[in-house]
N, C-alpha and C positions, 0 to 999 in steps of 0.2 A: 902465454898471455901476459906479456910485460906491460905494466901500466905506468911505470915511472922509473927514472934513473936517479932521482934525487936521493941524497943521503937520508937515512932514517925512514924512508918510505918503502913499504913492502913491495917487492918486485913482482910477486906472483899473486894473481887474483884467485880467490877461493872458487872452487867449482864443485858441483854435486857429482857423486860417484856415477850416477846414471848417465849424466851428460858426458862425463869423461870417457866412460866405456863405449858410449854410442858414437861420439864424434870427436874424441880427443885426437890430437896430432902426435904421432909417434916421435920420440926424441925431443919433445917440447916439455918445458917445466910447468908443473901444476901444483896447486895446493888444495888438499882436501882436509876437511875438519869433521870430527864426529867422535864416536865412542869406540873404545877398543872392544871388539867382539871376541877375539881370541888371539893368542900369541903362540906361535910354534917355534920352539927353540931347537935348532939342529946344530948348535955349537957355533960354527963359523958362518952359518946362514940363519937369519931369523925372518919369520913371516909374521906380519901383523895384518889381521883382518879389521878394517876400519868400517864402521857402520854409520851412515847418516840417514836422513829421512827418505832418501831415494833408493837406498840399497847398500851393498857391501862391496868393497874393493880390497884387493890384496896389495900390501906394501912389502917390499923385500929389501933386506939389508945384508950385504956380504962384508965380512970383516976386512977384506982387502980393499973395498971401495968406499966404506962408510967411515966418517970421522970417529975416532975412538970414543969421544964424549957422547956422540949420538948413539953409538952401539951400547954404551953403558946405560943410557936412558931407556933404550928398548929392553934391556935386561931387567929393568925394575918396573916395567909396565904391568898393570893389573887390569883384569876385565872391568869395563865400564869407566876406566880413566877417560877423560876428555882431552883429545889431542888434535893438533894440526900437523900434517905431514907434507913436506915439500920434497919434490923430486921429479925425475924424468919419467914420462909415461912410455911404457913399452907394451907392444902386443905380445900376448902369451896365451895360446889356445888352452894351456893346462890350468891357467889361473881362473878363478871365478869371474865370469863375465867376459873372459877372453883378453884381459889386460891387467897390468899391474904398474905400480909406481916404484921406481928404484929410489930408495930413501937417500936424501941429502941432508935433511934437517927435520927435527921433531920439536914442537913446542907442546909441553904438557900444560894444559890450561886448568885442569882440575884433577886431583887425585881422589880416588874413593877412600872413604874413612874406614869402611869395613866391607866384608864380603857381602854382595847383594843377596837378599833373602830368596830370590828366584833367579834362575839362569835365563837371561834374556833370550838367547838363541834357542832355548828349549822351553820357553815359558808356557807354551800350550800344553805341555805335559803336566803342569801343575793343575790342581783342581780350580774351578772357577772362583770360589770364595777367596782362595789365596791370591789368584791373579787380580781380583778386584781390590783386595787389600793393598796390593803393591801395583796399582794400575799404571802409574807413570813409568814403572819398569816394564810392565807387560806390554805397553804400547810401543816401547822401543823395538820390539820384535816386528820386522817389516810386514809379516803376515797379519798381525793384529792392527798395525797402523793402517793397513790397506782398508780395513773396515771403515775407518773414519775419513779416509780420503774419498772413498765411495760415498759416504753419507753426505759429505760436503758437496759433491757433484750432484747427488740426487736433489738436495735442497736447492742448489743453483739451477738445475734444470726445471724444477717446478716453478721457481721464480721467473725464469725465462719464458716459460709457457704462459703464465698469467699476464706478465707485462706485454707480451706480444699479442695477447688477445684482449687488450683494452682494460685490464684490471688495474686498479690503483692500490698500491700497498699501504696498509694502515697499521698503526701501532697502538694497541689497546691496553688499558690498565690490567695489571695482574694483582693489584690489591683492590678488592671490590667490597661493596656494602651488603651484598646479598648473594645467595647461592643461585647459580645459573639454572640448574636442573631442579631445584626445589627439594633435593634429597639431603641425606645426612653425610654424603661423601665429599665433605669440604673440610679444609684445614682452617680452623679459626685462628686468628692472630690478634694481638693487642695493638690497636691503632690509636695511640695517645690515650684518650679517656673513653674510647669506644671499642666495640668489637668489629672486626672486619674479617675478610676471608681471602685466601688465595684463589685465583680464578680457576674454575673447573674447565672453562672454555671461553673463547671470545664471542660466543654465540650471540648474546644480546647486542654487543657492540658492532659486530659485522652487520647485523640487521639494521642497526641504527645508521651505519654508513650508507647502506642502500637507501634508506628512507630519507637521509640527509641530502641525497642527490648525487652521490658518487656513482650509483647504479651498479658498478662492478668493483668489488673489493676483495683483497686477500691479505692474509697475514701468516707469517711463519714465526711461531713463538712457543714458549713453555706453557704447559697447563698442569694442573695439580689435582689429583684424585686421592682422597683419603679412603682408599679401598684396601682392606687387609687381605689382599690376594697373595698367595704364595705359589704362583704359577709361573711357567716359562714365558707367558705372553702379557703379563701385567707389570706396570711400574706405577709408582705414586707421583712421579714427575716425568714428563716426556715432552717432546716437541710435536706440535700439531700444525699441520698445513691446512688452513681454513680458507674457504672462499664463499662468497655470496653474490648472487646475480639478481638484478631487478628486472621488472617488466617481462617476466617469463610467460610463456603460453601454457606451461604445464611441467610435470615432473621430467619429461623427456629432455627439456632444455638443461636441467640441472645435471642429469646423468651424462649428457653429451660432453659437458665440461670435464667431468671426472674421467670419462673414457679418453678424451683427447689428451688430458694431462698425463695419464699413465702411459699412453702410447708414446708420447713425446719423451717422457723421462726414460723409459726403457730403451728406446731407440738411441737416445743421447748417450747414455752410459755404456751401451754396447758399441757405439761408434767410436768413442774416444779410446785411444790405445791404452792409456794408463788404467782406466776403470774397467775396460774389457779384460785386461790381464788379471786384475784383481778378482773379477767375477769368475773368470775361468779357473783361477786357482782354487776357488771354493766349490767348483762344480755347478755353478748356477746359471751358466750362459744359455741353457736350453729352454729359455722362456718362450712359451707359445702364446702368440697374440694374433687372433684371426682379424680379418678386415673389420668385422663387427663383433664386439664382445657379446656373448649370450646373456639374455635377460629372462628371468622367470619370476612369476609372482610367488608370494609366500605360500599360497594355496597349492600351486604347482610343486613347490619345494616339498610340502608335506607328502604329496603323492609320490614324488620321485624317491624320497627318503624311505617311505614305507615299502616301496618296491625293492629297496636295497637292504631291507631288514631293520630299518631304524624308524621307530614310530615317535613322532613329536606330537603331543596333545594339541588339538586344534586350538589356535589362538595363542600358543606359547612361542617363545623366542627359540632361536637355534642355539644349540650348544656346540662345543668345539668339535665333537665327533661329527655332527651334522654338517658343519662347515667343511670339514675334510672330505666327507662323502660327496658333497655337492661339487667340490673341486674335481674329484675323480670323475664324476658324471660329466662335467664340462670338458675335461681333457679327452674323455672317450668320445663324446658325442659331437663336440665342436672344435677339437684340437685347440683348446684354450686353457691357459692357466688362470684366467680371470672369469668370474661370473657375477652378474648383478642379481640380487634377490630384491624384489620390489614389493610394495604394498604390505608393509609389516602391520601386525595387529595394533589397534589403537591402545590396547592395554599395556604394551611394552614400549610405547613411544612417548616422548615428552608432550606436555600440554600445548605447546606451540606448533605441533605438527598439523598439517592440513589433512583433514579427513577426506576420504574418497566420496564424492557426491553420490548420494543414493545408497551408499554402503558404509555408514559411519563407523562400523566395527573395524574398518581397514584404513590405512593412511597412505598418502602419496609420499612414500619414503623408500629408502633403499639402503642396503649394505653392499659393498663390493668385497668379494672374497678373492684373494690372490694366493694361489698354492695352498689352499686349505685354511687360510686365516683371514678374518675380517680386517681389512686395512683402511676402509673408509665407510663413514656413515653419513647419510644426508637425506635431503628431501625438500619438498615444497613446504613453506611456512604458512600458517594462518595469518592473514594480514588484516582481517576485519576485527576491529576493536571489541565489539560486543560478543562476538563468537569466542575470541581469545579469553575474555573474562569468564564466560560460561565454561569453557574447557578447563580453565584453571580450577574452578570450583568442582568440576566433575572429577578431577584428579585428587580432590581433597586438599587443595592448596587455597590459601587465603590471598585473593587478588591484591589486598592492601600491601602484602609483602613484596609485590612485584610492581609497585606503582611507577617506579622509575622506568621500567621496561614498557609497561602498558601505555605510558604517556606517548611513546614514539608513535603509536597507532591512532592517536586522536586527531592528527592533523594531516591525514592523507598518506597512505602507505601503498606502494605498488605491489602487485603479485611478485613474490620473490622466493628464492630457495638457495640452498647451498649445501656444503658438506665439510666434514673434518676428516683429515687424513693423518694417520700416525706415522711420522717419519721413521721412527725406529722399527716399526713393524714392516714398513716397506723394505728397508735395508735388510732386516732379518730374513725376509722371504726371498729377496733377490739372491742373497748369499747362501740360503738354506742353512742358516744358523739354528741351533737347537734351543737357544735361550735368548730372550730379548735383552737381557743384561749385557750380552756381548755386543749389542748394537748401540749401547749408550756408553759414552766415555766414562762418566761417573754416575752410575745408576743409583736411584733411590727406590727403596722398597720398604716394607714395614720394619725391617731390621737394620737397614744401612743408612747411616748419615755421614760417614767418613770413608775415604778422604773427600 
């Protein structure tokens, strides 16, 4: 790939290892840049494994072919030095990936100051706390980097789905004047001379978007929950994929959007070669999605769970074991890794949930369980001003504290509903990860603020 013959201009263009191994021309000169993964010194022959974001390639230097200065540079290389290697590409079935570069020149761009605290190529053998402490080194491991390559594609696929279905992307404030859910699970912050909070959810603002006339809106952004959970499924900061739809005929319209979105996302990441390989490497590609995802009411869930030996008190929420059992039920009865649970009890839903007509103890709401974990929560919202005010009072909330939200409904609000989807939870379940912290580049939990 010669790009110039002018003096002082580099003759060889940088190429990623994956592209070189896949489509490189033998006996052509190439330049690869990355980190030294390992060096094997056999005396007159030296092998350098160079790692970039796409993979690892072998570079080989023979004393009789390599300039002595270059050979000396190789002798002094350390793991994680940043280098660029120029040389001729050769096919070699015995080399990683089936090819190698015969070294002609090496530029050392950066030397390590000290031995890395974790071995990048074996970083998964370190405990998770150590990996998270040295996350930027951990992510250099191609297996770990794959998690975040997939996460980016999952977010992209959700965005594609919403845009192609007439949704407008909005960007809502993350510094807010009041709690969205009305509870204590908020992070207070000092906002000049006042108290403010980090947003628990874009809930109020996406509803505002519908009422403002956008009709269909979505957002992908951070949310914050001051929950002192020390579990493998909770974070204090995560990314939420939220949508809201106006002029709905009922809960089914909201559910159909969630179902369509998840089908599109799973099909998309399994169709693309890069993400499919990542998912397969984690053993997660056996995702079961039937033509129509199963849907059961909460009352049906109680009965099913009782038949499986798990009794949930009538009117109470599902716990993690119940979610896992319902997934097992869906997999057995419907060949599905997904199951919707609808009509949650009013006592466990927020004040803005639409109650079921004639049965006010239940709501027009749902959770979506994927491989045993709730990954989405949503429902139809109450759009009638006076009913909203009364429901807030019934929950023990002071409507005056939600004046900015309630004002939306004074001037005409269409029937609407939506949902929030946890991005990290989706990635966690696709890859069958054991801890949600693995699906967050720099996770925040009650103990972790750095890096």
